[in-house]
Every structure is written in structure tokens, then in C-alpha cells.
LUMLOSE-743701 format. One line per 3 residues: for each residue x, y, z negated of N, C-alpha, C, O, CB. Coordinates in steps of 0.2 Angstrom, whole numbers, always signed. Glycine has a CB too. Example, Ala and Ser with C-alpha at 12.3 -4.5 7.8 and 13.67 -1.06 7.14 Angstrom:
+66,-28,-39,+62,-22,-39,+66,-16,-39,+71,-17,-42,+57,-22,-45  +64,-11,-35,+68,-5,-36,+64,+0,-39,+67,+6,-40,+70,-3,-29
//
This chain:
-101,+14,-46,-102,+21,-51,-104,+21,-56,-101,+25,-59,-106,+25,-49  -107,+19,-59,-111,+19,-65,-102,+17,-69,-99,+21,-73,-119,+11,-66  -100,+9,-67,-93,+7,-72,-87,+11,-72,-83,+12,-76,-89,+1,-70
-88,+14,-63,-82,+19,-63,-80,+23,-67,-74,+23,-69,-83,+22,-60  -86,+27,-70,-89,+35,-74,-88,+32,-80,-86,+35,-84,-99,+38,-74  -88,+25,-82,-91,+23,-87,-82,+23,-91,-80,+25,-97,-96,+17,-86
-78,+19,-84,-70,+20,-86,-66,+26,-87,-61,+26,-90,-67,+17,-82  -69,+30,-81,-65,+37,-83,-66,+40,-89,-61,+43,-91,-66,+43,-78  -72,+41,-93,-74,+40,-97,-69,+39,-104,-66,+43,-108,-78,+38,-94
-70,+33,-104,-65,+29,-108,-57,+34,-111,-55,+36,-116,-63,+22,-102  -55,+33,-101,-49,+34,-102,-49,+41,-104,-44,+42,-108,-46,+31,-96  -51,+46,-102,-54,+52,-103,-49,+54,-113,-44,+57,-115,-64,+50,-102
-53,+50,-115,-52,+52,-124,-47,+47,-125,-46,+45,-131,-59,+50,-131  -42,+44,-121,-35,+41,-122,-28,+45,-120,-23,+44,-120,-35,+35,-118  -32,+53,-117,-26,+55,-114,-22,+61,-118,-25,+66,-120,-27,+57,-107
-17,+60,-119,-12,+66,-122,-12,+68,-114,-9,+65,-110,-3,+65,-127  -16,+74,-113,-14,+79,-110,-9,+83,-111,-8,+87,-116,-17,+82,-110  -3,+84,-106,+3,+86,-107,+5,+91,-104,+2,+93,-99,+7,+83,-106
+10,+95,-106,+17,+99,-102,+20,+102,-104,+20,+107,-107,+15,+104,-98  +25,+95,-101,+31,+98,-104,+37,+99,-96,+41,+95,-94,+34,+91,-110  +35,+105,-93,+37,+109,-88,+45,+113,-91,+44,+115,-97,+30,+115,-87
+50,+114,-89,+54,+119,-90,+51,+126,-92,+53,+129,-97,+57,+118,-84  +46,+128,-86,+45,+134,-85,+39,+137,-91,+38,+143,-92,+43,+134,-77  +36,+131,-95,+29,+131,-98,+29,+137,-103,+34,+137,-106,+28,+124,-103
+25,+142,-104,+26,+147,-107,+16,+147,-112,+11,+143,-112,+29,+153,-99  +17,+152,-116,+11,+153,-121,+5,+153,-116,+1,+149,-119,+12,+161,-127  +4,+155,-111,-2,+155,-107,-4,+149,-105,-10,+147,-103,-1,+160,-102
+3,+145,-104,-1,+137,-100,-2,+133,-106,-7,+130,-106,+6,+132,-94  +1,+134,-112,-2,+131,-117,-10,+131,-121,-13,+127,-124,+1,+133,-121  -12,+141,-118,-17,+140,-121,-23,+137,-115,-29,+136,-116,-18,+147,-124
-20,+137,-110,-23,+134,-103,-24,+125,-106,-29,+122,-105,-16,+135,-95  -19,+123,-109,-18,+116,-108,-25,+116,-114,-30,+112,-114,-9,+113,-109  -23,+120,-119,-28,+117,-125,-36,+118,-124,-40,+116,-128,-26,+121,-132
-37,+122,-116,-42,+125,-116,-48,+119,-114,-53,+117,-115,-41,+131,-112  -41,+115,-107,-42,+109,-101,-44,+103,-107,-50,+100,-108,-34,+107,-96  -38,+103,-113,-42,+95,-118,-49,+95,-120,-51,+90,-123,-38,+93,-127
-54,+101,-119,-60,+100,-124,-65,+102,-115,-66,+108,-113,-60,+107,-134  -68,+96,-113,-73,+94,-108,-78,+94,-111,-77,+92,-117,-72,+89,-103  -84,+96,-107,-93,+93,-108,-92,+85,-107,-97,+82,-108,-100,+97,-101
-85,+80,-105,-87,+73,-105,-83,+72,-110,-79,+67,-108,-87,+68,-98  -81,+75,-117,-78,+72,-120,-69,+76,-124,-64,+78,-120,-79,+67,-115  -69,+75,-129,-60,+78,-127,-56,+74,-127,-56,+68,-130,-58,+82,-131
-50,+75,-124,-42,+72,-125,-38,+70,-132,-37,+75,-136,-37,+78,-120  -38,+66,-132,-34,+63,-139,-30,+67,-141,-30,+67,-147,-30,+57,-140  -26,+71,-138,-20,+77,-140,-16,+80,-136,-13,+76,-132,-14,+75,-143
-15,+86,-134,-11,+88,-131,-3,+86,-134,-2,+84,-140,-13,+95,-132  +2,+87,-127,+8,+85,-130,+13,+91,-127,+13,+91,-120,+11,+76,-129  +16,+95,-130,+19,+100,-127,+28,+100,-132,+31,+97,-136,+13,+108,-127
+28,+106,-129,+38,+107,-132,+34,+109,-140,+28,+110,-142,+47,+117,-126  +40,+109,-144,+41,+111,-152,+39,+118,-153,+35,+119,-158,+49,+110,-154  +44,+123,-148,+42,+128,-149,+34,+131,-149,+32,+137,-152,+45,+129,-147
+31,+127,-147,+22,+129,-147,+18,+124,-151,+12,+123,-151,+19,+129,-138  +21,+122,-154,+16,+118,-158,+12,+123,-163,+6,+122,-165,+20,+113,-162  +15,+129,-165,+11,+134,-171,+4,+135,-163,-2,+133,-164,+18,+146,-175
+6,+138,-157,+2,+141,-154,-4,+137,-153,-10,+139,-154,+4,+142,-149  -2,+129,-150,-5,+125,-151,-11,+121,-157,-16,+117,-156,+0,+123,-149  -8,+123,-163,-13,+122,-168,-17,+125,-172,-22,+123,-175,-10,+118,-171
-15,+135,-171,-21,+137,-172,-27,+137,-165,-34,+137,-166,-20,+144,-174  -24,+137,-160,-30,+137,-153,-35,+129,-153,-40,+128,-149,-24,+137,-144  -31,+125,-158,-35,+119,-158,-39,+118,-165,-42,+113,-165,-31,+112,-156
-38,+122,-170,-39,+122,-177,-48,+119,-176,-51,+122,-172,-38,+130,-180  -51,+113,-179,-59,+115,-181,-57,+108,-174,-60,+102,-176,-63,+126,-179  -55,+108,-170,-58,+103,-164,-54,+94,-167,-50,+93,-172,-54,+107,-155
-56,+90,-161,-55,+82,-163,-47,+83,-159,-45,+77,-159,-62,+74,-160  -44,+86,-157,-39,+86,-151,-31,+88,-158,-30,+92,-162,-42,+93,-143  -27,+81,-155,-23,+84,-160,-17,+87,-156,-16,+88,-150,-21,+79,-165
-13,+87,-160,-6,+90,-158,-1,+86,-159,+1,+84,-165,-5,+97,-161  +3,+84,-153,+9,+80,-152,+14,+86,-147,+13,+90,-143,+7,+71,-148  +20,+82,-150,+27,+84,-145,+33,+80,-149,+32,+77,-154,+30,+94,-145
+38,+82,-145,+44,+80,-141,+48,+80,-147,+48,+85,-151,+47,+84,-134  +53,+73,-149,+59,+75,-151,+67,+73,-148,+66,+68,-145,+59,+72,-158  +74,+76,-147,+77,+72,-144,+77,+71,-135,+81,+68,-132,+74,+67,-148
+71,+75,-134,+67,+73,-128,+72,+78,-122,+73,+84,-123,+56,+75,-130  +74,+75,-116,+71,+69,-114,+77,+63,-115,+74,+57,-115,+68,+71,-106  +84,+64,-116,+88,+61,-114,+88,+58,-123,+92,+61,-125,+95,+65,-109
+86,+55,-127,+88,+51,-135,+93,+52,-137,+95,+47,-141,+87,+45,-136  +97,+58,-136,+103,+57,-140,+102,+63,-148,+99,+68,-148,+110,+59,-135  +105,+62,-152,+106,+65,-161,+105,+60,-164,+102,+55,-162,+100,+71,-164
+107,+61,-170,+101,+56,-177,+100,+61,-181,+95,+64,-181,+105,+48,-183  +104,+62,-186,+102,+67,-190,+97,+74,-187,+92,+76,-190,+108,+69,-192  +100,+77,-183,+97,+82,-177,+90,+81,-175,+86,+86,-176,+102,+81,-170
+88,+74,-173,+81,+71,-172,+78,+71,-178,+72,+73,-177,+82,+65,-170  +79,+68,-184,+75,+72,-189,+74,+74,-191,+69,+74,-194,+74,+72,-193  +79,+81,-192,+76,+89,-193,+73,+93,-187,+72,+99,-187,+83,+94,-195
+71,+90,-182,+66,+92,-176,+62,+90,-177,+57,+94,-177,+68,+89,-169  +60,+81,-181,+53,+78,-182,+51,+82,-189,+46,+85,-187,+54,+69,-183  +53,+84,-194,+51,+88,-200,+50,+94,-198,+45,+96,-200,+56,+87,-205
+55,+99,-194,+51,+105,-191,+44,+105,-188,+39,+107,-189,+56,+107,-185  +44,+100,-183,+38,+99,-181,+31,+97,-181,+26,+100,-178,+39,+98,-179  +32,+91,-187,+28,+92,-192,+28,+98,-198,+23,+96,-201,+28,+87,-194
+30,+101,-200,+31,+107,-205,+26,+111,-201,+22,+115,-204,+40,+110,-207  +27,+112,-194,+25,+118,-191,+16,+116,-186,+13,+119,-181,+32,+120,-185  +14,+110,-191,+7,+109,-189,+7,+103,-184,+1,+102,-181,+4,+114,-186
+11,+101,-182,+12,+94,-176,+10,+87,-179,+14,+84,-182,+22,+93,-174  +5,+85,-180,+2,+80,-182,+3,+73,-177,+1,+68,-178,-6,+82,-183  +6,+74,-172,+13,+66,-168,+19,+70,-166,+20,+76,-166,+9,+61,-158
+23,+65,-166,+29,+67,-164,+31,+62,-157,+31,+56,-159,+33,+68,-170  +32,+63,-151,+34,+56,-146,+42,+58,-147,+44,+64,-148,+30,+56,-136  +47,+52,-147,+52,+53,-150,+55,+48,-146,+53,+43,-144,+52,+52,-158
+61,+51,-143,+65,+46,-138,+70,+42,-140,+76,+43,-142,+69,+49,-132  +67,+35,-140,+72,+32,-143,+81,+32,-140,+83,+34,-134,+68,+24,-143  +86,+29,-146,+92,+29,-142,+95,+25,-136,+102,+25,-136,+95,+28,-146
+92,+23,-131,+91,+18,-127,+96,+15,-123,+95,+10,-119,+87,+19,-124  +102,+19,-124,+109,+19,-121,+111,+14,-126,+114,+10,-125,+115,+26,-120  +110,+15,-134,+115,+9,-138,+111,+2,-137,+114,-4,-138,+115,+10,-148
+104,+2,-132,+100,-6,-133,+106,-6,-126,+109,-11,-126,+89,-6,-131  +106,-2,-122,+111,-5,-117,+118,-9,-118,+121,-14,-115,+112,+0,-112  +120,-5,-123,+127,-6,-125,+126,-12,-129,+132,-15,-131,+129,+1,-130
+121,-16,-130,+121,-21,-138,+123,-19,-143,+128,-22,-146,+126,-27,-138  +119,-13,-147,+120,-10,-151,+111,-10,-154,+110,-5,-158,+125,-4,-149  +106,-14,-152,+98,-10,-155,+100,-8,-161,+99,-2,-160,+90,-15,-156
+102,-10,-168,+102,-9,-173,+104,-1,-173,+101,+3,-177,+106,-13,-176  +107,+1,-170,+110,+9,-172,+104,+11,-166,+100,+16,-169,+120,+12,-168  +102,+11,-163,+95,+13,-161,+90,+14,-164,+87,+20,-164,+92,+9,-157
+87,+7,-170,+84,+8,-173,+84,+11,-180,+79,+12,-182,+83,+4,-173  +90,+13,-184,+92,+19,-187,+90,+27,-187,+89,+31,-191,+98,+19,-185  +89,+26,-180,+89,+33,-179,+81,+34,-180,+79,+39,-183,+93,+37,-172
+78,+28,-177,+73,+28,-178,+68,+28,-186,+63,+31,-188,+72,+24,-174  +73,+25,-188,+70,+25,-195,+71,+30,-200,+68,+31,-205,+71,+19,-198  +76,+33,-198,+77,+42,-199,+72,+44,-198,+69,+45,-203,+82,+47,-196
+71,+45,-194,+65,+50,-190,+58,+49,-194,+54,+54,-195,+64,+48,-180  +56,+42,-195,+49,+39,-198,+48,+41,-206,+43,+41,-209,+48,+31,-196  +55,+42,-209,+54,+45,-214,+55,+51,-217,+58,+52,-222,+56,+44,-216
+52,+56,-209,+51,+63,-211,+43,+62,-209,+41,+68,-208,+56,+70,-207  +39,+58,-207,+33,+60,-206,+29,+56,-211,+31,+51,-213,+32,+59,-199  +22,+59,-213,+20,+60,-218,+14,+56,-217,+14,+54,-211,+19,+65,-221
+11,+54,-221,+4,+48,-221,+1,+52,-217,+1,+58,-219,-1,+46,-228  -2,+50,-212,-7,+53,-205,-5,+54,-200,-8,+53,-195,-9,+58,-205  +2,+56,-201,+6,+58,-195,+8,+52,-192,+8,+46,-194,+13,+64,-197
+11,+54,-185,+10,+48,-180,+18,+47,-178,+21,+53,-177,+5,+50,-172  +23,+42,-178,+29,+43,-173,+27,+40,-168,+23,+35,-169,+36,+40,-176  +29,+42,-161,+27,+37,-154,+35,+38,-152,+39,+43,-151,+20,+41,-147
+37,+31,-152,+43,+32,-150,+43,+29,-144,+39,+25,-142,+48,+28,-155  +49,+32,-139,+49,+31,-131,+54,+27,-129,+60,+29,-129,+49,+38,-127  +53,+21,-127,+58,+16,-123,+61,+19,-119,+67,+21,-121,+55,+10,-120
+60,+21,-114,+64,+22,-107,+63,+17,-103,+68,+16,-99,+71,+22,-108  +56,+12,-103,+59,+6,-100,+62,+7,-92,+64,+3,-88,+54,-1,-101  +61,+11,-91,+62,+12,-81,+69,+12,-82,+71,+7,-79,+60,+21,-75
+75,+15,-87,+81,+16,-88,+83,+8,-92,+88,+4,-91,+82,+23,-94  +80,+6,-96,+81,-3,-97,+81,-6,-93,+86,-9,-93,+76,-6,-99  +76,-7,-88,+76,-11,-83,+74,-18,-86,+68,-19,-86,+83,-11,-80
+80,-23,-89,+78,-32,-86,+73,-31,-92,+72,-25,-95,+86,-40,-87  +68,-37,-94,+63,-38,-98,+67,-39,-103,+63,-39,-108,+58,-43,-97  +74,-41,-105,+78,-43,-112,+77,-37,-114,+72,-36,-117,+88,-46,-112
+80,-33,-112,+83,-25,-115,+77,-22,-115,+78,-16,-117,+89,-20,-109  +72,-24,-114,+64,-21,-115,+63,-24,-120,+58,-20,-122,+59,-22,-110  +63,-28,-124,+60,-34,-129,+65,-30,-133,+62,-27,-138,+61,-42,-129
+72,-29,-133,+75,-28,-137,+75,-23,-141,+76,-22,-147,+80,-29,-134  +73,-17,-136,+72,-9,-138,+67,-9,-140,+66,-4,-143,+72,-5,-134  +59,-14,-139,+51,-13,-142,+52,-16,-149,+50,-13,-154,+43,-18,-138
+58,-24,-150,+57,-24,-157,+62,-20,-163,+60,-21,-168,+58,-30,-158  +68,-15,-160,+72,-12,-161,+66,-7,-166,+67,-7,-172,+76,-10,-155  +62,-2,-162,+56,+2,-166,+51,+0,-169,+48,+4,-172,+53,+5,-164
+50,-6,-169,+43,-9,-171,+48,-10,-179,+45,-8,-184,+39,-17,-167  +55,-13,-178,+55,-14,-184,+57,-10,-188,+57,-12,-194,+56,-18,-185  +60,-2,-185,+61,+5,-189,+54,+8,-189,+54,+13,-186,+68,+11,-185
+49,+5,-190,+42,+8,-192,+38,+12,-187,+34,+17,-190,+43,+12,-198  +38,+11,-180,+37,+16,-175,+29,+14,-177,+26,+10,-180,+40,+13,-166  +27,+21,-175,+20,+20,-174,+14,+19,-170,+8,+18,-171,+18,+23,-177
+19,+20,-160,+17,+18,-157,+23,+14,-153,+27,+11,-156,+13,+22,-155  +24,+13,-148,+26,+13,-141,+25,+13,-137,+21,+8,-134,+29,+11,-141  +30,+18,-133,+26,+21,-127,+34,+20,-121,+40,+20,-122,+23,+31,-129
+30,+19,-116,+36,+18,-110,+41,+24,-109,+47,+22,-110,+32,+18,-103  +39,+29,-107,+43,+33,-104,+41,+40,-104,+36,+43,-105,+44,+29,-99  +47,+43,-103,+48,+51,-106,+44,+55,-98,+41,+60,-98,+58,+55,-108
+44,+51,-94,+42,+55,-88,+48,+57,-82,+48,+59,-76,+37,+62,-91  +53,+57,-88,+58,+62,-82,+64,+60,-80,+70,+62,-80,+61,+70,-86  +62,+50,-78,+67,+48,-74,+64,+44,-67,+58,+43,-67,+72,+43,-78
+67,+41,-63,+66,+40,-59,+60,+34,-58,+55,+34,-54,+70,+40,-58  +62,+28,-63,+55,+24,-65,+52,+25,-71,+55,+29,-75,+56,+16,-66  +47,+24,-73,+43,+27,-78,+38,+21,-79,+39,+15,-79,+41,+34,-75
+33,+22,-81,+26,+17,-83,+28,+12,-78,+30,+14,-72,+18,+20,-81  +27,+6,-80,+26,-1,-77,+20,-4,-78,+19,-3,-84,+31,-6,-78  +16,-7,-74,+10,-14,-79,+17,-22,-81,+15,-26,-85,+2,-19,-70
+24,-22,-76,+30,-28,-81,+30,-24,-87,+29,-27,-92,+39,-29,-77  +32,-17,-89,+32,-15,-96,+29,-14,-100,+31,-16,-105,+34,-10,-96  +23,-13,-99,+17,-12,-103,+14,-20,-107,+12,-21,-113,+11,-9,-97
+15,-24,-102,+16,-31,-105,+20,-34,-110,+19,-36,-115,+17,-34,-101  +24,-33,-107,+31,-33,-114,+31,-29,-120,+32,-31,-126,+39,-30,-111  +28,-23,-119,+25,-20,-126,+21,-20,-130,+20,-20,-136,+24,-15,-127
+16,-20,-125,+10,-23,-128,+11,-32,-131,+8,-33,-136,+5,-22,-121  +14,-35,-129,+16,-42,-132,+19,-43,-138,+17,-47,-141,+18,-46,-129  +25,-38,-139,+29,-35,-145,+23,-34,-148,+20,-40,-149,+34,-29,-145
+19,-29,-148,+15,-26,-152,+10,-31,-157,+9,-30,-163,+12,-21,-148  +7,-35,-153,+2,-42,-154,+6,-45,-159,+3,-45,-164,+1,-49,-147  +13,-47,-159,+16,-51,-161,+19,-50,-169,+21,-55,-173,+21,-53,-156
+20,-40,-169,+23,-40,-175,+18,-42,-181,+20,-47,-184,+26,-33,-176  +15,-40,-183,+12,-41,-187,+10,-36,-191,+8,-37,-196,+14,-45,-191  +10,-30,-189,+8,-24,-191,+4,-19,-184,+6,-19,-178,+14,-21,-195
-1,-15,-188,-3,-12,-183,+3,-7,-178,+8,-5,-180,-9,-7,-186  +2,-5,-172,+6,-2,-168,+1,+0,-163,-3,-3,-160,+12,-6,-165  +3,+9,-160,-2,+9,-154,+3,+7,-147,+7,+3,-148,-6,+16,-153
+2,+10,-141,+5,+9,-137,+2,+16,-131,-3,+18,-129,+4,+2,-136  +10,+18,-128,+8,+24,-123,+9,+24,-119,+15,+24,-118,+10,+29,-123  +6,+23,-112,+8,+23,-104,+9,+30,-102,+5,+34,-102,+3,+21,-99
+16,+31,-99,+15,+37,-99,+23,+38,-90,+29,+36,-89,+18,+41,-110  +19,+41,-86,+24,+45,-80,+20,+40,-76,+20,+34,-76,+34,+44,-81  +18,+44,-71,+15,+40,-67,+8,+38,-63,+7,+36,-57,+16,+36,-70
+5,+41,-69,-3,+39,-70,-7,+44,-68,-9,+49,-71,-4,+38,-77  -11,+42,-59,-13,+49,-59,-19,+48,-55,-22,+52,-52,-6,+55,-55  -22,+42,-57,-29,+40,-54,-32,+34,-59,-29,+29,-61,-28,+37,-45
-38,+36,-59,-42,+32,-62,-42,+22,-63,-42,+18,-67,-47,+34,-58  -41,+23,-54,-37,+15,-54,-30,+14,-54,-27,+9,-51,-39,+11,-47  -27,+18,-58,-19,+17,-63,-20,+17,-68,-19,+12,-71,-14,+23,-63
-24,+22,-72,-26,+19,-79,-30,+11,-80,-28,+7,-83,-30,+26,-82  -34,+11,-78,-38,+3,-76,-32,-1,-77,-32,-2,-83,-41,+1,-67  -27,-2,-74,-24,-7,-74,-20,-7,-79,-19,-12,-82,-20,-7,-69
-20,-2,-81,-16,-2,-91,-20,-5,-94,-18,-10,-97,-16,+4,-96  -25,-2,-93,-32,-3,-98,-35,-12,-98,-37,-16,-102,-39,+4,-93  -34,-13,-93,-34,-21,-93,-29,-26,-96,-31,-30,-100,-33,-24,-86
-23,-24,-94,-20,-26,-99,-18,-25,-104,-13,-28,-105,-16,-27,-99  -20,-20,-109,-24,-18,-117,-27,-24,-118,-25,-28,-122,-30,-12,-117  -35,-24,-111,-40,-26,-117,-39,-35,-115,-43,-39,-117,-48,-23,-117
-34,-36,-110,-33,-44,-111,-25,-47,-116,-24,-52,-116,-34,-47,-103  -23,-43,-118,-18,-44,-122,-20,-44,-130,-19,-48,-134,-13,-42,-121  -22,-38,-131,-26,-34,-137,-31,-38,-140,-33,-41,-146,-29,-26,-135
-35,-37,-132,-44,-37,-136,-47,-31,-134,-45,-26,-133,-45,-35,-145  -55,-35,-131,-57,-28,-127,-59,-22,-132,-60,-17,-129,-63,-30,-123  -60,-22,-137,-60,-17,-142,-55,-12,-147,-57,-8,-151,-63,-20,-145
-48,-16,-144,-43,-12,-147,-41,-6,-144,-40,-2,-148,-38,-16,-149  -40,-4,-137,-39,+0,-136,-43,+8,-137,-49,+8,-135,-37,-2,-133  -41,+11,-139,-43,+15,-144,-40,+22,-146,-35,+21,-144,-42,+12,-149
-41,+29,-148,-37,+36,-146,-32,+35,-153,-27,+38,-153,-43,+44,-146  -34,+29,-159,-29,+28,-162,-25,+23,-162,-22,+22,-167,-31,+29,-167  -23,+19,-155,-21,+13,-152,-18,+13,-146,-14,+10,-145,-25,+8,-153
-21,+18,-141,-17,+19,-137,-20,+26,-134,-25,+29,-135,-17,+12,-132  -15,+28,-129,-14,+34,-126,-11,+34,-119,-7,+29,-118,-10,+39,-130  -13,+39,-113,-8,+41,-109,-7,+46,-108,-11,+50,-106,-8,+38,-105
+2,+46,-108,+6,+52,-108,+5,+57,-99,+11,+57,-97,+15,+48,-109  +1,+60,-96,+0,+63,-92,-3,+71,-90,-6,+74,-94,-2,+60,-92  -3,+72,-85,-6,+80,-85,-11,+78,-77,-16,+81,-77,+2,+88,-85
-10,+76,-73,-12,+76,-66,-18,+72,-68,-24,+75,-67,-6,+74,-61  -18,+65,-71,-24,+62,-74,-30,+65,-76,-34,+64,-72,-22,+58,-79  -31,+70,-81,-38,+72,-81,-41,+75,-74,-47,+74,-73,-38,+78,-86
-38,+77,-70,-42,+81,-65,-45,+75,-60,-50,+75,-57,-37,+86,-61  -40,+71,-61,-44,+65,-57,-50,+60,-61,-54,+57,-58,-38,+59,-57  -50,+62,-67,-53,+59,-70,-61,+62,-72,-66,+59,-72,-49,+59,-75
-60,+70,-72,-65,+73,-70,-67,+73,-64,-73,+75,-64,-64,+77,-71  -64,+72,-61,-66,+72,-52,-70,+64,-51,-74,+64,-46,-57,+72,-46  -70,+58,-55,-74,+53,-55,-79,+56,-59,-84,+56,-55,-72,+48,-57
-81,+57,-63,-85,+59,-67,-90,+63,-65,-96,+62,-67,-83,+61,-71  -88,+69,-61,-92,+74,-58,-92,+72,-51,-96,+75,-48,-89,+81,-58  -90,+70,-50,-91,+66,-44,-88,+72,-38,-92,+74,-33,-99,+63,-43
-83,+74,-38,-78,+78,-36,-71,+76,-32,-66,+77,-35,-77,+80,-42  -71,+74,-27,-65,+74,-26,-58,+76,-28,-58,+82,-26,-66,+74,-22  -54,+74,-31,-49,+80,-35,-41,+79,-32,-40,+74,-29,-49,+77,-46
-37,+82,-32,-31,+81,-28,-25,+79,-34,-24,+81,-39,-30,+89,-25  -23,+74,-31,-17,+70,-36,-11,+73,-38,-7,+74,-34,-14,+64,-33  -10,+76,-45,-4,+79,-47,+0,+75,-46,-1,+69,-47,-4,+82,-52
+8,+79,-45,+15,+76,-46,+17,+77,-52,+22,+75,-55,+20,+79,-42  +13,+79,-55,+17,+83,-61,+18,+74,-67,+17,+68,-66,+10,+91,-65  +21,+76,-73,+22,+70,-77,+15,+67,-77,+14,+62,-80,+25,+72,-84
//
């Protein structure tokens, strides 16, 4: 029991508490920001639509919780438009932007075109900002395609590799996590990892932490290097920490 609580507390601090629902409104953002701060510690960030960045920035001012948002989400379209969206979000107060790699280009055998978009957007992020690149591994499917997407993002300066948008039938998988973490280990520079979509329980989260501990080392997974993108996971972790059975959310 003590080990599970320690694992739950570890996972909570790695959480990007997320609301990317189509019907999200300002009151939902206020609730999300409140939920991100618990007596057991804070989530790493809240991840929200760009239009809500100023609300979250003001609400979380003075806390350790970072503000993350998305660009060209969820389909990964656009080049200059995506870069403008990144610049706008940073100007509004976002600390982190989750950009969708144009993964269709990787499937077309043109990973260099996908890399150009990432590089373009990376130039909009100032020192201290973070660009997480979503590879949509469930759509890439094949290990070779996932590895090619990871290389394209890393070569273009990604600060994190993220598995998924959470908006497709197959999202984070342990197999994809292995490929991305191996690519990060071998790239020769610091880069983080984010597992997103379908991670709803402590056991789910623990599987990804175990993979990271094995590939990257037991002290590597920290808020600056490892995240979970989820909404329902928070309730499951708090249930573990407080000894209360929680409902498993069907959300992102």
C-alpha cells in the first residue's frame, strides 16, 4: 500500500491535467486550475485550448503549475499558421505548447517536410519555453514510421516527444513509448517524453514509468522530462492517495 501511494504521488507531479473538450468554457478552466493544486502536491501543468491561456495564466500566477496549450490540434495541419499559433500562445502567457507533427508527411515518405514545421515553430519558443511534439503514434502504427517521426522531431529541436493527441482510436501504447524513449536516449541531447491518451489508472501510469526507469534510468522521470497527458488520471491518483475508490473517466 505504501509503495502504491508513493507511485501515485510521483505520477501526480508528472501530470498535464488536460481539458481539450469541444465544449470547454472559462468556468471549466477555473475548475481545472483548482484541481491541479492538491494537498498531495501540484500537477506539472494544465493543458488547455489557446483561447483560455490568459485565464489559466492569471489563475495560476505564483504557483508551480505551468500553463500548456496546443497548436494545429488535433490534425497536424499548417506550417506558417502553426508557427503563428505557437507565437501567439507564448505571447499570451503559455509556458509550453504541444504541437502536432504533420505525421501524414512521414507516412508519405517525407519526414523532412514534417521536420520543417517543427523547426519553424521551435523558433517561436523563447529560452525557458517548451515545445512538445505530438507524433500521433497510433496513426503511424509501424515501428519504422514511429522511429522516423521521432527522428524528424528530434532533429528539428523538439523539447518533448509526445505519443498522441488522445483524439484517435489508438493513442499511447507501451510499444510506442519504448521507441520514443530509445530515440530520446540515443539522440545525444536532453529531451522529454509525454504519454497521452488512455492512461486512466495508477497501474496504467506505472507501466510507462517502469519503461522510462528501465531505458533512461530510475531518476530521469521528473516534471522537466516526463509527463502524462490525461484528465481522468488525476481522480484515480487521488483515490489511491486518499484510500477512496475512484470512477475511471473516459476522457482524454
